[in-house]
Every structure is written in structure tokens, then in C-alpha cells.
N, C-alpha and C positions, 0 to 999 in steps of 0.2 A: 356465536356472536360475530366472529370475524367473517363468517360466510354471509351472515345477514348484512353486515356493512358493505361487503363486496357487492352483494346483489343490489343494495340501494345505490351505490356508486354507479354500477352498470346501468341501472334504471334511469338515474339522472342524466348520465351521458347519452343514453339512447334518446331520451326526450329532448336533450339539447341539440343533438344532431338533427332530429326530426324538425325542430323549430327553426334551426339555422339553415337547413338545406335550401328552402325557398329564397332566403336572403342571398346565399352564395350563388344560386342559380341566376337570380336577378342581376347581381353584380357582373357575373360572367357574361350573361346575355347582353347587358348594357355596353360592355366593352367590345364584344365581338360583333354584335349585330351591325354596327355602322360599317364595319369592314366587309360584311357579307352583302348588305342590302343597299348601301349608298350608291347612287348612280354616278357614273364617271362624269368628270367636269364637262359642262356644256361647251360645244364647239361653236366658234363664231367665224364669219367669213373674213378672209384676208383682203380680198378685193371688194371695196365698198361701192364703187361706182364705175361705170364704163362710159365711153363716148356714145351718144345716142346713135344707134345703127339705122341705116336706110334700107339695107337688104338683109333679111332674116330668114334662115332656113331651119325648120323644125325637123328633128329626126326622132321617131318614137313609134308608139303603137296606138291602141284604142284610147288610151288616156289622152292622147293628142288629137286623134281624128274623130272622136264621138261628137255628136251634135253640130255637125258641119266642120268642126275642127277649131282648136285654139287659134291656129294661124289665121283663119277667116275672121274670127271675132276680134282678134288683135288688129287686123287690117281695118276693120270697120270702126273700131274705137279711134284709131289714128286718123282715119278719114273724117271722123266727127269733130276732131280738134281743129280750131280755126287758125292756129299758129304753129303748125308742124310742117316739116318737110314731107313730101310724098314718100311713102315707104312701100317696099315690095316684100311680101311675106309668102313663103311656100313651105311645102312639107314633103318628107319621104317617110311613109309609115307602112306598117303591116300588122295584122292582128296577132297579138301575143308575142311580138318580136322583142328580142333582147338586143343588146349592143353588138354581141357577136354575130347575130344574124345580119345586122346592117353592115358590119365590116366585110361580110362575104357577099354583099349584094351589089352587083354592078350598077344598079340604078342609083344607089347613093353616090357612088363616085362620079357617075356621069352628071348628076345634078350638082354635086359639089363643084365640079369643074366648069359647069355651064355659065356661071356668073361670078362676079367678084363680090361674094357674100361678105358682109361685115361680121356677122355672128352666125354660128351654127349651134342650135339648142339640142343637147343630148338628153333624151328621156329614156331611162332604162326600164326594163320589165318591172312590174309593180313591186316585186320583193327581191330582185336580184342584188340590190345594193346592201341588203341586210341578211339574206338567207345564207347560212354558212357554206353550203355546197355550191352557191352561185357567186358569192362575193369576190372570189379570186378572179373569175372571168369578168365581172363588172369592172374591177380595177384594171385588169389587163387590157380590155377593149376600150375602156375610157381613155387610157394612155395612148393606145394605137390610133384611135380615131382623132384624138386631140392633135397628134403629130401630123396626120394628113390634113386636118382642118387648118392648122397653122401654116403648113407648107403651101396651102392654097391662098394664104393671105388673110384668113378670117380668124376670129377669136372664138374659143369654146365657151358656151354657157351651159350650166347644168340645171335641169328642171327637177327640183326637189318635189317628189310626188307625195301623195297623201296616204294616210292609214286606211286599212280596210274598215268596213262599216262597224264591225264588232271587235276590232283590234286596235283601240286607240293608242296603246303603248307603242305601236309602230311609228307614230309621229316623231318622237324623239330619236328613235333609232335611225329613221330615214334622214332626219335633219343632220345628225352627226356624221352619217356615212357620206352624204352628198357634200357637206361642208368640208370634210376631210379630203375627199377626192378632189374637189375644186381647189382647195388650198394647196394640195400637193402639186397641182399642175398650173398654179398661178392663174386660175380661171374664176369666172363669176358664177354665182349660184343664185337662183330665184326661189324664194321661200313659199312656194305654192301650198305645200302641206301645212305649214303654219297658219296660213290664211284660212284654210278649211277648218282647222281646229278653232281658230278665233271666231269664225262665223258661227260655228256650232255652239261655242261657249256662250255666245250672246243669245242665240236662237236655237235651242236644242232640237226643235221639231222642224227645222228647215230641211226641205227636201233636197239633200245634197247627193244622194246615191240613187241610181236607177236599179241597182241590184246590190250585191255584197261589196262591190268595189268601184264600179264604173260611175261616171258622172252623169248628172242630169244637165239640161240646158243651163239651169241656174248656176251649177258649180263650174261648168265649162266657162260661163261668162265671168265668174269670179276669177278663174285661172287666167283668162285673158286680161282682166283688169290688173292682176298682180304683175303679169309680164309688162303691161303698159307702164305701170308705176316704176318697176325695177329697171327696165331697159332705157326708158326715157327720162327717169328721175323727175317725174312730174305726176301730180295727182290726177287720177281719172275722175275725181269728184266733179259732178256737174256736166259731164259729157252727155250729149243728148241721144246717144245710141244705147238702147236698153235691151236689144236682142229679143224683142217681143215678150219680155218679162214685165211684171207690174212695176210701175215707176218706183214705188217705195222700196221694192225688193232690189232693184238695180242700184238705186242710190245707196242703200245699205251695203251692198257688196262693193261698190266703188270705195266707200269709206273704209271698209275692212281691209281692202287691198292696200290702200295708201298707209293706213296705220300700221299694218303688218310689216311692210317694207321699211318704213321709217324706223321702227323699233329694231328690226332685224339687222339692218346695216349700221345701227348705232349700238349694237351689242346689248340690247335690252331684252331680247327673247331668244 
């Protein structure tokens, strides 16, 4: 009889454990999962606006020079404005170059010293700002280049790049890395990658990529519009330069550029 009661108690206990185990697991997962999976707090720019520059130098790679170059399209956008000062835009670029390569490149320093640049735009390799084995060099050479840029009387501007075609998670990583770097150096950052994301959010089939990561003319134009909005603190909407794109596409990209910069510098995205 005692043995039977003991077996019954053990049976009830086993059943209770089986029934309660999912409940306990759910509670534990609910408590721990936010610690494991919650993204770190979003980073926002310290420097919200800069004085409109007249002389702008871009330093980068194919993300800058594809489709004639962001610098060329920025120049044409500015030329299309009826109430802007004449600006001068140039670039120093190399295929696949990172910031360390530019730091060892005499052509960069010769160009830097050739004029009284107002701003120098630094665009790192597509993943060097976020890839673990590259990030230390990104931070190191951002700091070194910034020192030389400032010694030449210019201000540093960071070019926040975009995610690869099938790696949308890179957008937030790039945003935070570029914002952190810019904030640490009291520098300005331009939210190009966020504008790409916003454009694709509204029009998912927009032809933004020529391959897995490089821009089409359409997305280079968007990038130039973002720089126009950010550097000059004015909307590109309505500018008559469309870079041979369809007018409705160009007007859409002009709007995205302005909305993105307005939200970014007001800490809304």
C-alpha cells in the first residue's frame, strides 16, 4: 500500500514537472531573451549642421567614383540651384581602397594641400567600419586623416555608406559605427545609407544596385542629393538636374534625400 502511494506521488510529481517545464522555460526565455537579442541604443549625430562649404574634396573608392562620381553629380545639383554660391568639388579615389590606403597615398596629401578645402569627405571601404578585423584600422586612420585635414584648415565629414544588396542588417551597424566615429572626432556625418534604406522601403523594386553592393546611376544620384541636403542644409526638391533619370524617379529621390536628412539630424531615425 505504501509502495503504491509512493508510486502515485512520483507519477503526479513527474506529470507536474512535465506540465510546468514549458511554463518555466517560457518565463526564463522571456527574462533572458531581451538581454541577448535587444539591439544596442541607436546612435545620433552630435554635429547637426555645418556652414555650407564652397570647396569640397571626396576621399573614397568605387562607392564614390561609380557613375561619373558623387562629386560630379553634387557639383551639377549645386549648379542647377539659382541661389547658391559657386562651389568646387573634387575627389581622390581608388578601387577597393580603404582609409589606410589613402593615408599612405601621396596623391591624397598633394590634393589636400593644393587648395583651401572647406570640407573633406571620408568614405571608408564598404565594410571596414563594421568588420571586426578591419574596424580598428578604420578608427585609427579616421583619426589620423582627421588630424591632417584639420591641420590643413578643413573640416572632416564622414560618408555613411549603405548595406550590401542581401545584407540589410548592415544599415544599422554602419549607421552606428559612422556616427560614433564622427561624434568622437566632433565631425559631421552624412546619412547616405539611411536614405538608401528609406528609398527601398517605399519602392522595394527600385534598381539601386548594379551588382551585390555597387550603385546604379539612380542610387549615385540619390547619394549626391543626400550630400546636397546635408552639406547645404537645403532641400534638393525641385532642382532641374535629373542626371538623365526619369523625372518622376529623380523627384522621388530628391524627396527621400531631404526627408532622411531632416529626420536624421533631428534624431528621429
